[in-house]
C-alpha positions in Angstrom: -13.6 29.7 -107.6 -15.7 26.6 -107.3 -12.5 24.5 -106.9 -11.2 26.6 -104.1 -14.5 26.3 -102.2 -14.5 22.5 -102.7 -10.9 22.4 -101.5 -11.6 24.6 -98.5 -14.6 22.4 -97.6 -12.5 19.3 -97.9 -9.7 20.7 -95.7 -12.1 22.0 -93.0 -14.0 18.7 -92.9 -10.7 16.7 -92.8 -9.3 18.9 -90.0 -12.5 18.7 -87.9 -12.6 14.9 -88.4 -9.0 14.6 -87.4 -9.8 16.7 -84.4 -12.3 14.0 -83.4 -9.6 11.4 -83.8 -7.3 13.5 -81.6 -10.0 13.9 -79.0 -10.8 10.2 -79.0 -7.3 8.9 -78.7 -5.0 11.6 -77.2 -5.5 10.8 -73.5 -4.9 7.0 -73.8 -1.9 7.6 -76.0 -0.4 10.1 -73.6 -0.9 7.6 -70.8 0.8 4.8 -72.8 3.7 7.1 -73.8 4.1 8.2 -70.2 4.2 4.6 -68.9 6.8 3.7 -71.6 9.0 6.8 -71.1 8.5 7.7 -67.5 8.6 11.4 -68.5 5.7 13.7 -69.1 7.5 15.9 -71.6 8.9 13.0 -73.6 5.4 11.4 -73.6 3.8 14.6 -74.9 6.5 14.8 -77.7 6.0 11.2 -78.6 2.2 11.6 -78.9 2.5 14.8 -80.9 4.9 13.0 -83.3 2.5 10.0 -83.6 -0.4 12.3 -84.5 1.7 14.2 -87.0 2.9 10.9 -88.5 -0.6 9.4 -88.9 -2.3 12.5 -90.3 -1.2 12.3 -93.9 -1.9 8.5 -94.4 -5.2 9.0 -92.5 -6.2 11.9 -94.7 -5.4 9.8 -97.8 -7.6 7.0 -96.5 -4.8 4.5 -96.0 -5.5 3.9 -92.3 -8.2 1.4 -91.4 -7.7 1.3 -87.6 -6.5 4.7 -86.6 -6.3 3.8 -82.9 -4.0 0.8 -83.6 -2.0 2.8 -86.0 -1.5 5.6 -83.4 -0.6 3.1 -80.7 2.0 1.4 -82.9 3.4 4.8 -83.8 3.8 5.7 -80.1 5.5 2.4 -79.3 7.8 2.6 -82.3 8.7 6.2 -81.5 9.6 5.4 -77.9 11.6 2.3 -78.9 13.5 4.2 -81.6 14.9 7.1 -79.7 14.1 7.6 -76.1 16.6 6.3 -73.5 16.3 7.3 -69.9 19.4 8.5 -68.2 21.0 6.1 -65.7 21.4 9.0 -63.3 17.6 9.5 -63.0 17.1 5.9 -62.2 19.8 5.8 -59.5 18.6 9.0 -57.9 15.0 7.9 -57.8 15.9 4.5 -56.3 17.8 6.3 -53.5 14.8 8.3 -52.4 13.7 7.3 -48.9 10.1 6.6 -48.3 8.5 6.9 -44.8 5.0 5.5 -44.3 2.6 3.5 -42.3 1.0 0.5 -43.9 -2.6 1.9 -44.2 -1.8 5.5 -45.1 -2.4 7.2 -48.4 1.4 7.6 -48.6 1.7 3.8 -48.4 -0.4 3.4 -51.5 1.6 6.1 -53.3 4.8 4.5 -52.1 3.7 1.1 -53.3 2.8 2.6 -56.7 6.2 4.3 -56.8 8.0 1.0 -56.0 6.1 -0.8 -58.7 6.9 2.1 -61.1 10.6 2.0 -60.2 10.6 -1.8 -60.7 8.9 -1.4 -64.1 11.5 1.2 -65.1 14.3 -1.3 -64.5 12.9 -3.8 -67.0 14.4 -4.2 -70.5 12.4 -2.3 -73.1 10.6 -5.3 -74.5 9.4 -6.6 -71.1 8.3 -3.1 -70.1 6.4 -2.6 -73.3 4.7 -6.0 -73.1 3.6 -5.4 -69.5 2.4 -1.8 -70.2 0.4 -2.9 -73.3 -1.1 -5.9 -71.6 -1.9 -4.6 -68.1 -2.1 -0.8 -68.4 -3.4 -0.5 -72.0 -5.5 -3.7 -71.5 -4.6 -5.2 -74.9 -4.9 -8.9 -75.7 -1.7 -10.8 -76.3 -2.5 -10.7 -80.1 -3.1 -7.0 -80.0 0.1 -6.4 -78.0 2.1 -8.6 -80.5 0.7 -6.5 -83.4 1.7 -3.2 -81.8 5.1 -4.5 -80.9 5.7 -6.2 -84.2 6.5 -9.5 -82.6 4.8 -12.9 -82.2 2.2 -13.7 -79.5 4.8 -16.1 -78.0 7.2 -13.3 -77.6 4.6 -11.2 -75.9 3.8 -14.1 -73.5 7.5 -14.7 -72.8 8.4 -11.0 -72.3 5.3 -10.5 -70.0 6.2 -13.6 -67.9 9.9 -12.6 -67.6 8.9 -9.0 -66.8 6.4 -9.9 -64.1 8.9 -12.3 -62.6 11.6 -9.6 -62.5 9.2 -7.1 -61.0 8.3 -9.6 -58.2 12.0 -10.2 -57.5 12.7 -6.5 -57.4 9.8 -5.8 -55.1 10.8 -8.6 -52.7 14.4 -7.4 -52.8 13.3 -3.9 -51.9 11.1 -5.2 -49.1 14.0 -7.1 -47.5 16.4 -4.2 -47.5 
């Protein structure tokens, strides 16, 4: 009987502590996953998988930096299986946008244009830019999450930003 009470206490404490981990990281991870996948449902699935993946090692005390571990799990999950369909990209790019320069619609349209340009980048460039500028990681932190060198992060970020500039200029001239 005493063993069951100790086990129940351990499980309840562990679950409530992990609930705190979930509360502290869920929103940021969902944003990261959404930026990488471009799809809310896929982002939710990726984040749920990341939390499921980290729970056991976390419970066993094998995770020192749970935020970093979760972020890496999200990026790895996105990179391992999710591919956006080419049809979605083509259809979104065809969508006409009517606006005046100072309207709220202009801001939304500019944001949409940047998002469309970001979606056209190769996975490594997109991941580097999202981690550096949306997730506000240092080059070293982004390199750790991506499993690459700092030089690769710098290169992927520079190439991605250059490509986004080109795509936005190309769209503005059309």
